C-alpha positions, 0 to 999 in steps of 0.5 A, a space after each residue: 410791943 418790943 422788938 424780939 418779944 414773944 408777941 413780936 415773934 408770934 406776929 412775924 411767924 403768923 405773917 410768914 405763914 399767912 403768905 405761905 398759905 396764900 401761895 399754896 392756895 393759889 396753886 391749889 386753885 389753879 391746879 384744880 382748875 386744870 384738873 377739871 377737864 379730866 373729870 368731865 372727859 378723858 382724852 390725851 389733852 385732858 390727861 396732859 392738863 391733869 398732869 400739869 395741874 398736879 405739877 402746879 399743886 406740888 410746885 406751889 406747895 414746895 415753893 411756899 414751904 421754901 419761901 416760908 423757911 427762907 423768911 423764917 431763917 432771915 427774919 425770925 431766927 435772929 430774934 430767937 438767937 438773941 434770947 
């Protein structure tokens, strides 16, 4: 496999997406765990945990998208320009 080849770019993109999906999945898991008490009993504390869970899910999604975009710009983009 040669640097800058289509296979190389595909593997780089695949690895970047893999890291982004892992980051988003961790956020979903942690966020959902924090949301569970709201489904069992509704009170002020469980409502706070629910909103914290939503914030973690949204934050992890935006963070994983940002990291994936930055890695793509820094790693894959130079190979695309050289074509």
